[in-house]
Steps between C-alpha positions, in 0.01 A plus 500: 500500500437261214719186507521510121738796492792608708542860622631752245423267212286630211154350467451182295362574157271269310320526164153353524279519190152369558170486305320570835683831554416597142139392535461757785679767302270443202204586721678802656591635160155442348330672796751784523534587133182711479592849380870425522769439238753395760496128426671394180267216418258773381130564488437238229646223720295612796186504287574147385544379861164657597333346193621157597379548855153612402280734707414230754861410593612863488232592752625222729854620468398850605304360797787284634746786453317678786529817293874503468750332268734472797298198610679300226837656562477412868455134399858491377612350828247219454651417163845503661383246763361274231710183452698474172435523215266781607276449204137614517345170601755465784426860607122441507550178698717694745221754545250219562724370784565845645285627790256770392627739767858436384405614153356822648821551703684512168251758367580739791870444446549325837845373393636848421731622769376857448139401570604295807709788633191724510262239637601199718449169320272374779268799443486436124420132551229579755350763265485244216339262753218745564612663826331843508767675713779356295325618181477852639869491600608370161313770318637766736865400460537381137546805277190674647563808286487293180129492427518242216693254719271547801196441278661187347582369848139537606384301193743217572397492868130506414500217247403147601828313476368161389263645242774732366745208471251290304411788265869587454608146402199458266573831333873430456423157362262650246750774402767231454285291271339780296767768494847407618551142384488579126703814548769322703595289196649815345615685804666235720772410247602868505501504879707175514746631244562812712535291816770291333683818397475647854628185660814536290525873575462464875813286510700784348381808693480599865143519625461875486612524137299193407169640641556839332579328166209255523247768593649766272549753770367387835779502755526254789717537806516199742333584829442323827222244498519420130680173444362409157422690185266317267499632145184421302507589127172628358383568146157645577613746767752679273642756552402519874709348780297368795672408824337325793649432841415157630668419832874472438451502118472791267310391188565718196287461192697652223436547124655246269791645301416644159730257314292209636170633371527487125682287244448749214856585401386790277298675771654800676648406840232548765755695707531747216122525480486568875768765480327670208174508697674629808695771320214599267329700775622845588396471864699173543804667347461779761468240775824342395667843505368557851634166614843579348528756786447224760249240620152610586183355653182441307328783694789740431474427124121527501520840674780620277300426184154585638340158435324240710707225663321241290595680181861537612509133599396403149788708357740330735382155393564586135849640584591212726389235247718675245799458731551874546429532873508277808304479825562305816281208613230659722639846429356801310839653437611504137837556344632531146687195369786685333655176383203417270474834317751421227297185407259707288722575215661157507165324485371713212825463307501125558145464368536725200842382401778744409388745237722524189766763546677711236731211414199293383455734211844422371445123506585402859258236625230616737468322835253209493168556668517378861218291649434443864403142569255468790422216728 
């Protein structure tokens, strides 16, 4: 039991913005955007990031990823371990001081309780160290039916640790200088603004309501073994929510709130734009109707509508980012958020302003146009 928290007390919540977290997300989003409109930064932003990187750096990024964007997601714990202020230079210095095998332990999610439940920690450490029998046991016990994970594990186990560490640090340094550093000048003020707002909000709400509000629909229930919830605001990862278990901490990378993104007071509220996108698709309306009858799993919904799980997952991301559905951390069960449904009319009315009624024709003053200040 952690000495930082007494029994039956909720986890400690902290808001931890960091350029290093966002650096990793910028690589994940740029690599994962191909053929997808999930990320809100858009194809033009991704093209700009690749152009800044150039073909040579992009090739190096693909090589150190070991064929999977999860390589950079699994480095979240390394950022968390970086001493404050967790900026990119401090993160890179932390990597230089970290043992090469320790970095690979992060890549195979050694600090996730679920991974350690399947395979004893001693076996994982021995496999990373090159023990042939331990390697065989690790591959046999860690999601053996998941072909993509098994293949990724083999690549991590096969790589030369010291050479990989050197290539990784050099590549991240180059990405920071060429790509992320100039971009951070615009993005980090948004991230910091959101963090300030969330620090005020966390003082007002219980943890479960705070997490659902901050993530716009991801529900968290305190559970044994999790003593800390670290909330990391992200601009580039919008609208996705990424959560990563790191020992006794659950790190949740959540999208910055819409009101912290733009200062254009004449622009339609981003929440209204999200709702319009979510409700402008007949299939998504039918999904909401199905969820009105009760919560359902991703597989149940995919079967019900005759689509692939990946297609259904995209629909659920759109609906969740619009605040219309919720899903539990680590769960694939979705439910309708009945409490948010009335927001649609109110948001549209608030943006358009009250239209002149019959009384306006007879000289009564019309309501002034309402504007929504952002930021």
